ZAMI-791288 format. One line per 3 residues: number of its first residue (from 1); their letters; for each residue y, x, z of N, C-alpha, C. Coordinates in nm, 4 decimals, padded with zeros to 6 digits. Example, Ala and Ser with C-alpha at 12.3 -4.5 7.8 and 13.67 -1.06 7.14 Angstrom:
1 = AS = -00.5690/01.3190/00.7800/-00.4500/01.2300/00.7800/-00.3300/01.3200/00.7800; -00.2250/01.2850/00.7080/-00.1060/01.3670/00.7140/00.0030/01.2900/00.7870
end
This chain:
1 = MGV = 07.7845/-00.3940/04.9088/07.7938/-00.3464/04.7600/07.6774/-00.2432/04.7633; 07.6733/-00.1412/04.8295/07.5690/-00.0432/04.8230/07.4336/-00.0989/04.8354; 07.4035/-00.1955/04.9178/07.2705/-00.2561/04.9356/07.2485/-00.3220/04.8032
4 = QKR = 07.3394/-00.4176/04.7446/07.3049/-00.4837/04.6158/07.2599/-00.3767/04.5203; 07.3351/-00.2634/04.4965/07.2970/-00.1687/04.3902/07.1614/-00.1061/04.4077; 07.1351/-00.0793/04.5351/07.0052/-00.0211/04.5633/06.8844/-00.1289/04.5201
7 = KCN = 06.9189/-00.2536/04.5493/06.8224/-00.3648/04.5209/06.8065/-00.3584/04.3672; 06.9222/-00.3760/04.2899/06.9306/-00.3730/04.1489/06.8413/-00.2565/04.0921; 06.8721/-00.1373/04.1445/06.8105/-00.0081/04.0951/06.6553/-00.0246/04.1159
10 = RNR = 06.6188/-00.0812/04.2330/06.4732/-00.0969/04.2780/06.4099/-00.1947/04.1909; 06.4784/-00.3056/04.1350/06.4291/-00.4083/04.0524/06.4166/-00.3474/03.9190; 06.5020/-00.2710/03.8802/06.5040/-00.2106/03.7413/06.3748/-00.1057/03.7505
13 = ALR = 06.3526/-00.0267/03.8481/06.2554/00.0609/03.8665/06.1191/-00.0151/03.8395; 06.1155/-00.1144/03.9324/05.9757/-00.1955/03.9274/05.9540/-00.2691/03.7963; 06.0628/-00.3064/03.7421/06.0340/-00.3577/03.5968/05.9896/-00.2594/03.5018
16 = LEA = 06.0581/-00.1396/03.5038/06.0156/-00.0311/03.4195/05.8799/00.0350/03.4559; 05.8299/00.0353/03.5750/05.7097/00.0514/03.6254/05.6042/-00.0447/03.5689; 05.6370/-00.1669/03.5689/05.5548/-00.2816/03.5080/05.5363/-00.2600/03.3642
19 = LEQ = 05.6564/-00.2262/03.2886/05.6269/-00.2076/03.1510/05.5439/-00.0830/03.1268; 05.5711/00.0217/03.2016/05.4821/00.1533/03.1715/05.3361/00.1195/03.1779; 05.3032/00.0364/03.2856/05.1571/-00.0032/03.3151/05.1144/-00.0946/03.2008
22 = REL = 05.1916/-00.1760/03.1488/05.1465/-00.2758/03.0293/05.1235/-00.1770/02.9195; 05.2233/-00.0866/02.8952/05.2076/00.0180/02.7849/05.0899/00.0835/02.7874; 05.0411/00.1427/02.9028/04.9240/00.2155/02.9294/04.8130/00.1374/02.9149
25 = LST = 04.8202/00.0314/02.9403/04.6985/-00.0760/02.9413/04.6801/-00.1047/02.8003; 04.7886/-00.1413/02.7083/04.7678/-00.1498/02.5759/04.7281/-00.0455/02.4981; 04.7699/00.0767/02.5319/04.7261/00.1889/02.4687/04.5780/00.2207/02.4991
28 = AVA = 04.5317/00.1892/02.6192/04.3879/00.2063/02.6632/04.3023/00.1160/02.5730; 04.3517/-00.0047/02.5645/04.2792/-00.1085/02.4811/04.2752/-00.0600/02.3246; 04.3971/-00.0118/02.2726/04.4145/00.0226/02.1306/04.2912/00.1375/02.1009
31 = HAR = 04.2735/00.2344/02.2025/04.2074/00.3425/02.1774/04.0652/00.3426/02.2441; 04.0260/00.2307/02.2927/03.8929/00.2301/02.3758/03.7865/00.2507/02.2652; 03.6857/00.3197/02.3116/03.5705/00.3389/02.2283/03.4734/00.2321/02.2406
34 = PAI = 03.3984/00.2039/02.1285/03.2944/00.0835/02.1537/03.1897/00.1315/02.2634; 03.1318/00.0319/02.3180/03.0192/00.0603/02.4169/02.9042/00.1072/02.3623; 02.8476/00.1894/02.4175/02.7208/00.2607/02.3689/02.6041/00.1527/02.3953
37 = EVS = 02.5373/00.1205/02.2902/02.4464/00.0359/02.2954/02.3073/00.0759/02.3665; 02.2659/00.0138/02.4621/02.1431/00.0410/02.5458/02.0550/-00.0625/02.5151; 01.9358/-00.0336/02.4679/01.8383/-00.1097/02.4366/01.7821/-00.1898/02.5726
40 = PLA = 01.7424/-00.3175/02.5690/01.6918/-00.3859/02.6766/01.5877/-00.3225/02.7481; 01.4965/-00.2460/02.6595/01.3772/-00.1778/02.7111/01.4244/-00.0533/02.7824; 01.5133/00.0215/02.7402/01.5717/00.1458/02.7915/01.6274/00.1099/02.9321
43 = RKL = 01.7093/-00.0057/02.9365/01.7539/-00.0664/03.0859/01.6455/-00.0993/03.1639; 01.5320/-00.1486/03.1144/01.4141/-00.2142/03.1917/01.3344/-00.0776/03.2271; 01.3436/00.0334/03.1680/01.2598/00.1514/03.2125/01.3151/00.2348/03.3167
46 = GGE = 01.4520/00.2161/03.3382/01.5208/00.3036/03.4305/01.4470/00.3096/03.5735; 01.3755/00.4080/03.5909/01.3194/00.4144/03.7462/01.1982/00.3291/03.7383; 01.1550/00.2709/03.6425/01.0235/00.1731/03.6587/00.9006/00.2290/03.6180
49 = IIN = 00.7955/00.1501/03.6239/00.6500/00.1919/03.6037/00.6005/00.1458/03.4633; 00.5202/00.2305/03.4012/00.4713/00.1808/03.2744/00.3140/00.1867/03.3218; 00.2454/00.0817/03.2994/00.1004/00.0879/03.3246/00.0224/00.0379/03.1992
52 = GWL = -00.1027/00.1080/03.1819/-00.1620/00.0611/03.0782/-00.3034/00.1208/03.0723; -00.3798/00.1179/02.9586/-00.5247/00.1899/02.9475/-00.5295/00.2211/02.8066; -00.6348/00.3255/02.7660/-00.6430/00.3643/02.6401/-00.7947/00.3767/02.6151
55 = VGQ = -00.8226/00.3835/02.4859/-00.9640/00.3898/02.4580/-00.9481/00.4537/02.3283; -01.0340/00.5628/02.3002/-01.0223/00.6443/02.1762/-01.1412/00.7431/02.1601; -01.1127/00.8569/02.0946/-01.2040/00.9572/02.0655/-01.1497/01.0972/02.1065
58 = GVW = -01.2463/01.1816/02.1396/-01.1987/01.3083/02.1745/-01.3067/01.4095/02.1070; -01.2629/01.5365/02.0727/-01.3230/01.6359/02.0263/-01.3216/01.7559/02.1136; -01.4406/01.8245/02.1581/-01.4540/01.9506/02.2187/-01.4624/02.0646/02.1173
61 = TPR = -01.3786/02.1687/02.1367/-01.3869/02.2824/02.0484/-01.4080/02.4040/02.1206; -01.5275/02.4465/02.1316/-01.5537/02.5688/02.2265/-01.4740/02.7037/02.1437; -01.4311/02.7924/02.2328/-01.3426/02.8972/02.1937/-01.4271/03.0258/02.2443
64 = AKF = -01.4865/03.0140/02.3547/-01.5655/03.1216/02.4296/-01.6643/03.0482/02.4992; -01.7464/03.1245/02.5717/-01.8448/03.0734/02.6678/-01.7817/03.0033/02.7659; -01.8100/02.8762/02.7803/-01.7674/02.7828/02.8877/-01.6005/02.7524/02.8948
67 = QGK = -01.5510/02.7636/02.7744/-01.4123/02.7337/02.7548/-01.3690/02.6904/02.6230; -01.2674/02.6221/02.5961/-01.2129/02.5773/02.4811/-01.0989/02.4957/02.4881; -01.0956/02.4012/02.3774/-00.9812/02.3223/02.3541/-01.0444/02.1711/02.3262
70 = NTI = -00.9753/02.0741/02.3781/-01.0102/01.9298/02.3736/-00.9044/01.8583/02.3292; -00.9232/01.7799/02.2173/-00.8071/01.7123/02.1643/-00.8435/01.5545/02.1713; -00.7622/01.4592/02.1877/-00.7846/01.3291/02.2175/-00.6822/01.2486/02.1253
73 = TAS = -00.7332/01.1324/02.0674/-00.6542/01.0317/02.0046/-00.7094/00.8990/02.0683; -00.6133/00.8135/02.1108/-00.6497/00.6911/02.1829/-00.5374/00.5906/02.1804; -00.5839/00.4639/02.1839/-00.4567/00.3665/02.1918/-00.5125/00.2492/02.2756
76 = GPA = -00.3973/00.1775/02.3038/-00.4100/00.0552/02.3975/-00.2956/-00.0052/02.4448; -00.2902/-00.1106/02.5373/-00.1724/-00.1594/02.5752/-00.1048/-00.0946/02.7027; 00.0214/-00.1047/02.7101/00.1001/-00.0598/02.8162/00.2131/-00.1579/02.8528
79 = TPI = 00.2342/-00.1895/02.9737/00.3261/-00.2995/03.0184/00.4342/-00.2113/03.0874; 00.5632/-00.2223/03.0393/00.6257/-00.3473/02.9552/00.6474/-00.2938/02.8145; 00.5929/-00.1819/02.7480/00.6309/-00.1455/02.6176/00.5463/-00.1906/02.5150
82 = GAV = 00.4234/-00.2501/02.5478/00.3395/-00.2990/02.4416/00.2292/-00.2104/02.3891; 00.1893/-00.2121/02.2725/00.0792/-00.1263/02.2052/00.1387/00.0177/02.2113; 00.0367/00.1104/02.2488/00.0873/00.2595/02.2459/-00.0180/00.3363/02.1817
85 = TFN = 00.0013/00.4554/02.1387/-00.1034/00.5509/02.0859/-00.0712/00.6673/02.1662; -00.1790/00.7556/02.1972/-00.1811/00.8658/02.2730/-00.2441/00.9805/02.1574; -00.1870/01.0947/02.1522/-00.2371/01.2030/02.0938/-00.2116/01.3199/02.1935
88 = GST = -00.3149/01.4033/02.2214/-00.2992/01.4999/02.3293/-00.4215/01.6234/02.3073; -00.3919/01.7085/02.3862/-00.4977/01.8298/02.3945/-00.4775/01.9013/02.5199; -00.5818/01.9629/02.5666/-00.5959/02.0416/02.6673/-00.6838/02.1626/02.6396
91 = AYK = -00.6569/02.2828/02.7436/-00.7452/02.3826/02.7204/-00.8432/02.3485/02.8323; -00.9696/02.3949/02.8219/-01.0652/02.3744/02.9269/-01.1394/02.5005/02.9535; -01.1807/02.5115/03.0976/-01.2510/02.6285/03.1515/-01.3487/02.5647/03.2375
94 = AAV = -01.4696/02.6223/03.2451/-01.5758/02.5760/03.3299/-01.5333/02.6166/03.4724; -01.5619/02.5092/03.5601/-01.5501/02.5332/03.7279/-01.6835/02.5616/03.7600; -01.7093/02.6738/03.8109/-01.8368/02.7276/03.8523/-01.8280/02.7400/04.0170
97 = QDH = -01.9424/02.6897/04.0690/-01.9695/02.6856/04.2219/-02.1076/02.7206/04.2336; -02.1460/02.8251/04.3189/-02.2952/02.8786/04.3382/-02.3603/02.9001/04.2071; -02.2879/02.9748/04.0984/-02.3500/02.9971/03.9759/-02.3886/02.8868/03.8907
100 = AIV = -02.3249/02.7601/03.9102/-02.3566/02.6479/03.8362/-02.2337/02.5733/03.7929; -02.2248/02.5224/03.6613/-02.0984/02.4486/03.6285/-02.1094/02.3208/03.6985; -01.9752/02.2989/03.7742/-01.9678/02.1768/03.8505/-01.8722/02.0739/03.7844
103 = GYN = -01.8122/02.1362/03.6786/-01.7005/02.0458/03.6110/-01.6202/02.1417/03.5087; -01.5074/02.1005/03.4781/-01.4029/02.1687/03.3985/-01.2697/02.1471/03.4508; -01.1864/02.2662/03.4559/-01.0406/02.2558/03.4786/-00.9683/02.2339/03.3524
106 = LEN = -00.8901/02.1403/03.3429/-00.8179/02.1244/03.2161/-00.6661/02.1733/03.2426; -00.6317/02.2529/03.1489/-00.4937/02.3319/03.1634/-00.4158/02.3099/03.0505; -00.2798/02.3240/03.0727/-00.2011/02.3389/02.9631/-00.2050/02.2132/02.8646
109 = GVG = -00.2158/02.0891/02.9380/-00.2262/01.9638/02.8642/-00.1044/01.9146/02.8002; -00.0954/01.8782/02.6744/00.0336/01.8347/02.6252/-00.0023/01.6861/02.5345; 00.0652/01.5978/02.5437/00.0398/01.4790/02.4645/00.1789/01.4101/02.4291
112 = TLT = 00.1607/01.3130/02.3441/00.2643/01.2371/02.3049/00.2096/01.0791/02.3237; 00.2907/01.0101/02.3780/00.2603/00.8467/02.3962/00.3636/00.7934/02.2958; 00.3075/00.7105/02.1969/00.4099/00.6589/02.0928/00.4055/00.5067/02.1096
115 = DSS = 00.5203/00.4351/02.1080/00.5023/00.3011/02.1071/00.5205/00.2293/01.9786; 00.5124/00.0947/01.9613/00.4940/00.0381/01.8197/00.6144/00.0527/01.7356; 00.7311/00.0951/01.7956/00.8529/00.1087/01.7154/00.8546/00.2607/01.6684
118 = GDR = 00.7726/00.3411/01.7094/00.7715/00.4912/01.6823/00.8315/00.5776/01.7884; 00.8953/00.5190/01.8947/00.9532/00.6074/01.9956/00.8540/00.6740/02.0660; 00.8750/00.7997/02.1156/00.7643/00.8935/02.1710/00.8180/00.9392/02.3065
121 = LNI = 00.7091/00.9559/02.3916/00.7289/01.0154/02.5262/00.6483/01.1519/02.5268; 00.7083/01.2617/02.5563/00.6293/01.3775/02.5820/00.5854/01.4039/02.7182; 00.4554/01.4378/02.7151/00.3819/01.4450/02.8523/00.3186/01.5743/02.8637
124 = HFT = 00.3289/01.6522/02.9605/00.2437/01.7647/03.0035/00.1715/01.7526/03.1355; 00.0448/01.7852/03.1075/-00.0309/01.7606/03.2305/-00.1543/01.8646/03.2536; -00.2188/01.8489/03.3654/-00.3264/01.9236/03.4086/-00.4319/01.8322/03.4543
127 = GVL = -00.5598/01.8774/03.4787/-00.6635/01.7873/03.5318/-00.7786/01.8352/03.5698; -00.8847/01.7532/03.5858/-01.0293/01.7917/03.6063/-01.1169/01.6932/03.5457; -01.2369/01.7566/03.5157/-01.3392/01.6729/03.4486/-01.4763/01.7183/03.4957
130 = YEN = -01.5386/01.6110/03.5675/-01.6633/01.6305/03.6448/-01.7590/01.5299/03.5765; -01.8955/01.5983/03.5814/-02.0047/01.5184/03.5353/-02.0178/01.3930/03.6152; -02.0658/01.2670/03.5590/-02.0931/01.1596/03.6204/-02.1917/01.0717/03.5409
133 = GTS = -02.3062/01.1054/03.5529/-02.4302/01.0397/03.5063/-02.4288/01.1044/03.3553; -02.4142/01.0144/03.2602/-02.4219/01.0316/03.1152/-02.2747/01.0917/03.0621; -02.1866/01.0843/03.1270/-02.0519/01.1003/03.0826/-01.9842/01.1814/03.1905
136 = YAF = -01.8537/01.2186/03.1757/-01.7726/01.2848/03.2598/-01.6506/01.1950/03.3064; -01.6258/01.2184/03.4382/-01.5046/01.1552/03.4910/-01.3862/01.2330/03.4827; -01.2666/01.1990/03.4463/-01.1507/01.3058/03.4406/-01.0426/01.2374/03.5187
139 = SWT = -00.9665/01.3090/03.5578/-00.8364/01.2771/03.6109/-00.7054/01.3703/03.5729; -00.6088/01.3132/03.5289/-00.4884/01.3807/03.4877/-00.3702/01.3678/03.5622; -00.2981/01.4737/03.5939/-00.1597/01.4517/03.6614/-00.0444/01.5151/03.5733
142 = GTV = 00.0788/01.4740/03.5642/00.1667/01.5587/03.4977/00.3079/01.5044/03.5118; 00.3848/01.5543/03.4026/00.5275/01.5185/03.3899/00.5707/01.4671/03.2764; 00.6592/01.3658/03.2623/00.7270/01.3226/03.1244/00.8478/01.4172/03.1193
145 = NGG = 00.8741/01.4827/02.9866/00.9848/01.5388/02.9702/01.0434/01.5003/02.8266; 01.1216/01.3888/02.8298/01.2005/01.3574/02.7152/01.1044/01.2812/02.6207; 01.1642/01.2897/02.4841/01.0916/01.2182/02.3747/01.1876/01.1753/02.2723
148 = TGQ = 01.1782/01.0720/02.2168/01.2664/01.0269/02.0948/01.3047/00.8804/02.1024; 01.4075/00.8506/02.0485/01.4523/00.7062/02.0453/01.4838/00.6639/02.1929; 01.4458/00.5628/02.2406/01.4842/00.5115/02.3744/01.4420/00.6083/02.4820
151 = FAR = 01.3299/00.6857/02.4439/01.2844/00.7777/02.5403/01.3358/00.9119/02.5403; 01.4538/00.9384/02.4743/01.5070/01.0822/02.4483/01.5406/01.1394/02.5782; 01.6046/01.0719/02.6733/01.6268/01.1161/02.7944/01.5367/01.0873/02.9131
154 = ATG = 01.4189/01.0438/02.8966/01.3418/01.0127/02.9977/01.2775/01.1315/03.0730; 01.2626/01.1164/03.1943/01.1726/01.2268/03.2676/01.1053/01.1282/03.3723; 01.0106/01.2064/03.4253/00.9228/01.1182/03.5187/00.7809/01.1959/03.5328
157 = NFS = 00.6952/01.1100/03.5901/00.5702/01.1495/03.6466/00.4653/01.0736/03.5463; 00.3382/01.1411/03.5412/00.2410/01.0744/03.4558/00.0894/01.1067/03.5402; 00.0147/00.9943/03.5261/-00.1234/01.0161/03.5915/-00.2184/00.9283/03.5070
160 = AWG = -00.3444/00.9580/03.4929/-00.4427/00.8830/03.4204/-00.5820/00.9376/03.4883; -00.6769/00.8368/03.4633/-00.8139/00.8673/03.5060/-00.8859/00.7794/03.4252; -01.0369/00.8330/03.3950/-01.1248/00.7574/03.3027/-01.2464/00.8441/03.3008
163 = TYS = -01.3120/00.8162/03.1845/-01.4428/00.8805/03.1492/-01.4329/00.9133/03.0009; -01.5134/01.0280/02.9823/-01.5260/01.0883/02.8524/-01.6606/01.1313/02.8415; -01.7161/01.1127/02.7057/-01.8385/01.1474/02.6813/-01.8340/01.2691/02.5726
166 = IAT = -01.8777/01.3858/02.6164/-01.8842/01.5103/02.5333/-01.9836/01.4959/02.4206; -02.1002/01.4134/02.4291/-02.1950/01.3917/02.3277/-02.1269/01.3200/02.2135; -02.0749/01.2022/02.2417/-02.0385/01.1052/02.1496/-01.8876/01.1030/02.1139
169 = GSF = -01.7939/01.1695/02.2106/-01.6527/01.1819/02.1844/-01.5658/01.0550/02.2455; -01.6470/00.9679/02.2966/-01.5982/00.8260/02.3505/-01.5071/00.8492/02.4521; -01.3679/00.8146/02.4467/-01.2748/00.8299/02.5509/-01.2285/00.6973/02.6167
172 = QAP = -01.2269/00.6774/02.7398/-01.1669/00.5606/02.8096/-01.0919/00.5928/02.9116; -00.9755/00.5476/02.9208/-00.8886/00.5642/03.0355/-00.8441/00.4411/03.0761; -00.9078/00.3777/03.1754/-00.8648/00.2330/03.2292/-00.7398/00.2302/03.3032
175 = SIT = -00.6875/00.3540/03.3425/-00.5729/00.3727/03.3965/-00.4836/00.4721/03.3627; -00.3453/00.4269/03.3087/-00.2633/00.5287/03.2892/-00.1280/00.4802/03.3625; -00.0485/00.5726/03.4211/00.0768/00.5284/03.4972/00.1866/00.6230/03.4654
178 = LTL = 00.2942/00.5893/03.4089/00.4119/00.6496/03.4010/00.5258/00.6030/03.4812; 00.5801/00.6846/03.5623/00.7023/00.6537/03.6408/00.8263/00.7227/03.5840; 00.9111/00.6471/03.5108/01.0116/00.7047/03.4368/01.1505/00.6840/03.5115
181 = THK = 01.2458/00.7689/03.4720/01.3784/00.7612/03.4912/01.4427/00.8108/03.3688; 01.5771/00.7822/03.3473/01.6484/00.8003/03.2358/01.7779/00.8919/03.3000; 01.7985/00.9922/03.2385/01.9078/01.0932/03.2706/02.0396/01.0357/03.2188
end
């Protein structure tokens, strides 16, 4: 008789436990939050690379002898996000070697890369600019620090290179690369 009573109590305990689990499960379902919508593009960009090129105009504004500010507005395609616009600026200072200007150091560069839906990436960069015939060759490197929309939590690295004509303001960056991760 003692064995049957223990089995009966054990069965009752198992049934009660099963009911409690079902109740917890139904409570969880009733109070579940809707899933956060993640855009397909944001999923695609997690740890991936954006490549593209830019063409536009720049303006050099001297502030003192051999230094000043450079502003750039450019646009072009970027894979996989489509058409983009870049607005940026840097401080510049002449790089001197043997009493001659051999180029310019680009400092405190800030820029915004905007996609066709208006979402923006914030970019901070430095670089160099060297004379190359009738134009200057430049190279930028930097970081991506957030933005808006699908890029709000993006971080990563940025690099670009190209040519820039101080005389005409013509700006061409046949290579821009951003390696993004989302926090």
